[in-house]
C-alpha positions as a Python dict, from the first residue, in 0.01 Angstrom:
ca = {
    (1, 'M'): (0, 0, 0),
    (2, 'N'): (-71, -256, -270),
    (3, 'T'): (-429, -388, -302),
    (4, 'I'): (-496, -730, -453),
    (5, 'V'): (-829, -906, -507),
    (6, 'W'): (-863, -1281, -466),
    (7, 'E'): (-1184, -1443, -582),
    (8, 'V'): (-1295, -1780, -452),
    (9, 'K'): (-1469, -1962, -738),
    (10, 'Y'): (-1662, -2280, -666),
    (11, 'L'): (-1623, -2548, -931),
    (12, 'S'): (-1945, -2731, -839),
    (13, 'L'): (-2235, -2719, -597),
    (14, 'P'): (-2171, -2858, -249),
    (15, 'R'): (-2282, -3206, -160),
    (16, 'V'): (-2511, -3245, 138),
    (17, 'I'): (-2457, -3517, 397),
    (18, 'R'): (-2760, -3661, 573),
    (19, 'Y'): (-2911, -3990, 684),
    (20, 'C'): (-3069, -4189, 402),
    (21, 'K'): (-3354, -4410, 522),
    (22, 'K'): (-3318, -4644, 226),
    (23, 'C'): (-2939, -4689, 258),
    (24, 'G'): (-2955, -4697, 640),
    (25, 'V'): (-2646, -4471, 678),
    (26, 'K'): (-2541, -4109, 628),
    (27, 'T'): (-2472, -4053, 260),
    (28, 'E'): (-2402, -3769, 22),
    (29, 'Y'): (-2687, -3602, -161),
    (30, 'T'): (-2651, -3391, -474),
    (31, 'S'): (-2878, -3115, -595),
    (32, 'S'): (-3102, -3218, -883),
    (33, 'G'): (-3110, -2860, -1008),
    (34, 'S'): (-3490, -2853, -968),
    (35, 'F'): (-3740, -2696, -734),
    (36, 'R'): (-4070, -2844, -630),
    (37, 'V'): (-4354, -2599, -581),
    (38, 'N'): (-4668, -2731, -417),
    (39, 'A'): (-4984, -2525, -377),
    (40, 'Q'): (-5219, -2595, -88),
    (41, 'K'): (-5522, -2367, -98),
    (42, 'K'): (-5381, -2015, -50),
    (43, 'H'): (-5031, -2122, 54),
    (44, 'L'): (-4721, -2257, -116),
    (45, 'D'): (-4446, -2497, -15),
    (46, 'I'): (-4118, -2470, -207),
    (47, 'W'): (-3832, -2718, -190),
    (48, 'L'): (-3499, -2773, -363),
    (49, 'I'): (-3478, -3139, -462),
    (50, 'Y'): (-3171, -3348, -374),
    (51, 'R'): (-3092, -3709, -463),
    (52, 'C'): (-2894, -3967, -264),
    (53, 'A'): (-2568, -4040, -449),
    (54, 'Q'): (-2605, -4414, -367),
    (55, 'C'): (-2971, -4506, -418),
    (56, 'K'): (-3117, -4191, -580),
    (57, 'T'): (-3375, -4147, -301),
    (58, 'R'): (-3518, -3796, -309),
    (59, 'W'): (-3489, -3544, -25),
    (60, 'N'): (-3663, -3206, -31),
    (61, 'L'): (-3474, -2912, 120),
    (62, 'T'): (-3739, -2675, 256),
    (63, 'I'): (-3708, -2321, 125),
    (64, 'Y'): (-4058, -2193, 202),
    (65, 'S'): (-4330, -2361, 402),
    (66, 'R'): (-4693, -2247, 398),
    (67, 'V'): (-4609, -1907, 249),
    (68, 'N'): (-4854, -1674, 79),
    (69, 'P'): (-4761, -1646, -294),
    (70, 'Q'): (-4798, -1266, -276),
    (71, 'N'): (-4512, -1258, -24),
    (72, 'I'): (-4278, -1417, -279),
    (73, 'G'): (-4368, -1206, -580),
    (74, 'R'): (-4461, -1309, -931),
    (75, 'D'): (-4108, -1282, -1077),
    (76, 'M'): (-3951, -1491, -801),
    (77, 'L'): (-4229, -1751, -818),
    (78, 'N'): (-4170, -1777, -1193),
    (79, 'K'): (-3800, -1844, -1128),
    (80, 'F'): (-3892, -2125, -887),
    (81, 'T'): (-4135, -2286, -1131),
    (82, 'C'): (-3888, -2257, -1423),
    (83, 'N'): (-3596, -2396, -1215),
    (84, 'H'): (-3384, -2086, -1275),
    (85, 'A'): (-3020, -2204, -1264),
    (86, 'G'): (-2896, -1898, -1074),
    (87, 'L'): (-3164, -1941, -809),
    (88, 'V'): (-3087, -2313, -776),
    (89, 'R'): (-2720, -2225, -722),
    (90, 'Q'): (-2808, -1954, -468),
    (91, 'Y'): (-3009, -2191, -249),
    (92, 'A'): (-2773, -2489, -298),
    (93, 'M'): (-2484, -2271, -174),
    (94, 'D'): (-2673, -2143, 132),
    (95, 'T'): (-2502, -2338, 411),
    (96, 'R'): (-2723, -2187, 684),
    (97, 'L'): (-3039, -2301, 506),
    (98, 'I'): (-2900, -2652, 455),
    (99, 'K'): (-2788, -2685, 818),
    (100, 'G'): (-3125, -2546, 928),
    (101, 'N'): (-3282, -2840, 742),
    (102, 'G'): (-3079, -3089, 951),
    (103, 'A'): (-2803, -3172, 704),
    (104, 'D'): (-2429, -3112, 690),
    (105, 'V'): (-2254, -2947, 397),
    (106, 'K'): (-1942, -3079, 230),
    (107, 'T'): (-1721, -2799, 97),
    (108, 'P'): (-1723, -2810, -282),
    (109, 'P'): (-1402, -2794, -483),
    (110, 'Y'): (-1288, -2438, -540),
    (111, 'R'): (-1013, -2231, -694),
    (112, 'I'): (-863, -1907, -562),
    (113, 'L'): (-814, -1662, -848),
    (114, 'G'): (-589, -1360, -817),
    (115, 'D'): (-233, -1239, -823),
    (116, 'D'): (36, -1369, -591),
    (117, 'I'): (169, -1145, -315),
    (118, 'D'): (515, -1004, -270),
    (119, 'L'): (560, -1058, 104),
    (120, 'S'): (823, -784, 120),
    (121, 'Q'): (553, -520, 60),
    (122, 'K'): (259, -425, 276),
    (123, 'T'): (-49, -552, 94),
    (124, 'R'): (-426, -533, 135),
    (125, 'V'): (-599, -846, 13),
    (126, 'K'): (-970, -835, -57),
    (127, 'I'): (-1107, -1191, -60),
    (128, 'V'): (-1440, -1206, -241),
    (129, 'S'): (-1687, -1484, -302),
    (130, 'E'): (-2024, -1493, -472),
    (131, 'Y'): (-2151, -1707, -183),
    (132, 'P'): (-2053, -1710, 186),
    (133, 'S'): (-1946, -2058, 294),
    (134, 'G'): (-1796, -2266, 571),
    (135, 'L'): (-1442, -2221, 438),
    (136, 'H'): (-1202, -2082, 698),
    (137, 'L'): (-1015, -1770, 589),
    (138, 'S'): (-698, -1916, 742),
    (139, 'K'): (-720, -2211, 502),
    (140, 'I'): (-762, -1984, 201),
    (141, 'L'): (-465, -1770, 307),
    (142, 'R'): (-238, -2068, 384),
    (143, 'E'): (-328, -2227, 53),
    (144, 'K'): (-277, -1915, -162),
    (145, 'L'): (42, -1810, 22),
    (146, 'S'): (177, -2169, 37),
    (147, 'L'): (231, -2149, 413),
    (148, 'S'): (246, -2428, 668),
    (149, 'Q'): (13, -2405, 967),
    (150, 'K'): (310, -2326, 1194),
    (151, 'V'): (444, -2040, 979),
    (152, 'F'): (93, -1902, 933),
    (153, 'D'): (32, -1907, 1311),
    (154, 'Q'): (364, -1728, 1369),
    (155, 'M'): (270, -1459, 1118),
    (156, 'V'): (-73, -1408, 1277),
    (157, 'S'): (64, -1395, 1633),
    (158, 'G'): (335, -1153, 1514),
    (159, 'G'): (68, -922, 1370),
    (160, 'M'): (186, -970, 1012),
    (161, 'I'): (-152, -1103, 895),
    (162, 'Q'): (-466, -934, 1025),
    (163, 'I'): (-831, -899, 931),
    (164, 'E'): (-912, -533, 881),
    (165, 'N'): (-1213, -548, 1116),
    (166, 'G'): (-996, -693, 1396),
    (167, 'A'): (-1172, -1032, 1417),
    (168, 'D'): (-987, -1354, 1503),
    (169, 'I'): (-856, -1483, 1170),
    (170, 'H'): (-858, -1845, 1292),
    (171, 'R'): (-1232, -1835, 1360),
    (172, 'C'): (-1352, -1637, 1058),
    (173, 'R'): (-1520, -1804, 767),
    (174, 'L'): (-1552, -1683, 411),
    (175, 'Q'): (-1811, -1409, 362),
    (176, 'R'): (-1898, -1223, 44),
    (177, 'D'): (-1593, -1003, 98),
    (178, 'T'): (-1325, -971, 363),
    (179, 'I'): (-1019, -748, 375),
    (180, 'I'): (-690, -883, 509),
    (181, 'T'): (-371, -684, 567),
    (182, 'I'): (-37, -858, 519),
    (183, 'D'): (269, -669, 641),
    (184, 'C'): (585, -873, 687),
    (185, 'G'): (818, -572, 689),
    (186, 'Q'): (1121, -537, 465),
    (187, 'G'): (1250, -865, 324),
    (188, 'G'): (934, -1069, 383),
    (189, 'F'): (895, -1370, 611),
    (190, 'R'): (974, -1737, 551),
}
């Protein structure tokens, strides 16, 4: 069996959608690329700063609230205070954290890197991503295989496309890695 790796690469950070008090409507917010660290006696508050795309109003995404600095560690605290780009990206891509702060996440533009599949051969596809996201695996597969929704559904119901762990492929979202098996038999499927 052939094994192919597809990597989902995000081209930018996701935009956040939330109500802007100044604009009076839900608008998109973009990450400023900066953290705010505020010390109150023996505790810290840490936020990732976002700006409204319309009026530039600031919104602070809570990362830590009233946490003891010793629980974070000196190295990590230094990354927060220096606005470490990798750490900014990690928190800006954390859809659970963003939704937990009462905002929605708009899927950022992405590209799927990896070889095409010969549908006449049984193939294992490992789909990897640096960050889990709200992207549906079915969308990634349809896009990379150039399949219509109808043909994709027929292939799934016929057992030709399956997630290795047996989960429902229509409900699964992109994780750090997922393995898909594609077996269309001799001659492929179209």
